[in-house]
C-alpha positions in Angstrom: 91.2 113.6 129.1 93.1 116.2 127.3 96.4 115.4 125.5 99.3 117.8 126.3 100.0 120.5 123.7 103.1 119.9 121.5 105.5 122.7 122.0 106.2 124.6 118.6 109.8 125.3 117.4 111.0 128.8 117.9 110.1 131.4 115.0 113.9 131.4 114.4 113.8 127.5 113.8 110.7 127.8 112.1 112.0 130.4 109.7 115.1 128.2 108.6 112.8 125.1 107.9 112.0 124.9 104.4 108.9 122.4 104.7 107.1 120.9 101.6 103.4 121.5 101.1 101.6 119.2 103.9 104.8 118.7 105.9 104.3 119.1 109.6 106.4 119.3 112.5 106.1 116.3 115.0 108.8 116.8 117.4 111.9 118.9 117.9 114.7 119.5 120.3 117.4 122.3 120.9 120.8 121.4 119.3 123.7 123.6 118.0 123.3 125.6 116.1 119.7 125.7 116.2 117.3 122.5 116.4 116.9 119.0 115.5 113.4 118.8 113.9 111.3 115.6 112.8 108.6 116.2 110.4 106.0 113.9 108.6 108.6 113.7 105.7 112.0 114.0 107.2 114.7 114.8 109.7 115.7 118.2 109.5 119.4 118.5 110.9 120.5 121.7 112.9 123.1 122.6 109.9 120.1 122.8 107.5 120.7 119.3 105.9 117.4 117.4 105.3 117.3 113.7 105.5 114.2 112.0 104.1 113.0 109.2 106.5 113.7 106.3 103.8 117.3 107.6 103.8 118.0 107.1 107.5 120.1 103.9 107.5 120.3 103.9 111.3 119.5 106.1 114.1 120.4 105.3 117.9 120.2 107.2 120.9 122.8 107.4 123.6 123.6 109.7 126.6 125.4 112.2 124.2 122.3 112.4 121.8 121.6 111.0 118.4 124.0 108.6 116.4 122.7 108.8 112.9 123.8 107.4 109.4 122.1 108.7 106.2 122.7 106.0 103.3 126.0 106.8 101.6 127.3 108.9 104.2 129.4 108.6 107.5 127.9 108.5 111.0 126.9 111.9 112.5 126.4 112.5 116.3 124.1 115.4 117.3 124.4 116.3 120.8 120.9 116.8 122.5 120.5 117.6 126.2 116.7 117.4 126.3 115.4 115.3 123.4 112.1 115.2 124.5 109.7 113.3 122.1 112.3 113.0 119.6 113.6 109.4 120.0 110.0 107.9 120.0 109.1 110.0 116.7 112.4 109.2 114.9 112.2 105.4 115.6 108.5 105.4 114.3 109.3 107.5 111.3 112.3 105.3 110.2 110.3 102.1 110.9 107.2 103.1 109.1 109.3 103.7 106.0 110.6 100.1 106.0 108.3 97.4 104.0 110.8 94.7 103.7 114.2 94.0 105.6 115.6 90.5 105.3 119.2 89.1 105.5 120.4 86.6 102.9 123.4 84.5 103.6 125.8 83.7 100.7 126.5 80.1 100.0 129.2 78.6 102.1 129.1 81.2 104.9 129.3 79.9 108.3 126.2 78.9 110.3 127.4 80.8 113.6 128.0 84.1 111.6 126.6 84.0 108.0 128.0 86.5 105.5 125.8 87.9 103.1 123.7 91.0 102.4 120.5 92.6 103.6 117.7 93.5 101.1 115.7 96.4 102.0 112.4 97.9 100.6 111.5 101.3 101.9 108.8 103.7 100.7 108.8 107.6 101.4 106.0 108.7 103.6 102.9 109.4 101.6 104.7 108.1 98.5 103.9 105.1 96.4 107.3 104.5 94.9 109.3 101.5 96.4 113.2 102.0 96.8 115.0 98.8 96.9 118.4 98.7 98.4 121.2 95.9 98.8 123.4 96.4 102.0 126.4 94.0 102.0 127.6 92.7 105.2 131.1 93.9 106.5 133.8 91.8 104.8 131.5 91.1 101.7 133.0 92.3 98.6 130.1 92.8 95.9 133.0 92.5 93.2 133.8 89.1 94.3 132.6 86.5 91.5 129.1 85.5 91.8 128.1 87.9 94.6 126.0 90.7 92.8 124.5 87.8 90.8 123.3 86.0 93.9 121.9 89.3 95.1 120.3 90.1 92.0 118.5 86.8 92.0 117.4 86.9 95.6 116.1 90.4 95.1 114.0 89.3 91.9 112.6 86.3 93.8 112.0 88.4 96.9 110.1 91.1 94.9 108.0 88.4 93.1 107.0 86.8 96.4 106.1 90.1 98.1 104.4 91.7 95.1 106.2 94.7 95.3 
């Protein structure tokens, strides 16, 4: 059985991409004003902004297109009428950058809806450096007494257990 050939982005789209050495296009879809392109290292947005996979905090697909959140940025919606293989590729690339993703409840938070933070370890594709992040739940103030210290102790413990 022969696998179907992947379509290549147009010459215009390829010309605006600034790919790193060894970076390959995995999937693409038309979007205004060009294309949304997933590569082995990053997601290239139609406006030319490039988001490395390890910085994609959330990517969701709906009938309008891609709802995307980059770490430290607001949600962006990119309209796509024909996403093709992009949803699967984006999901796989984001998931493959995550090494650890665990929620830690703060002492005294409710059992039915624990308040706390998420400890996340990610690695860039092909890289060896591990990037650790602490994502506080909505309503948790990291400036609150003891919150940062609790997160620092939990992170140190997790890193020791995981050997990362």
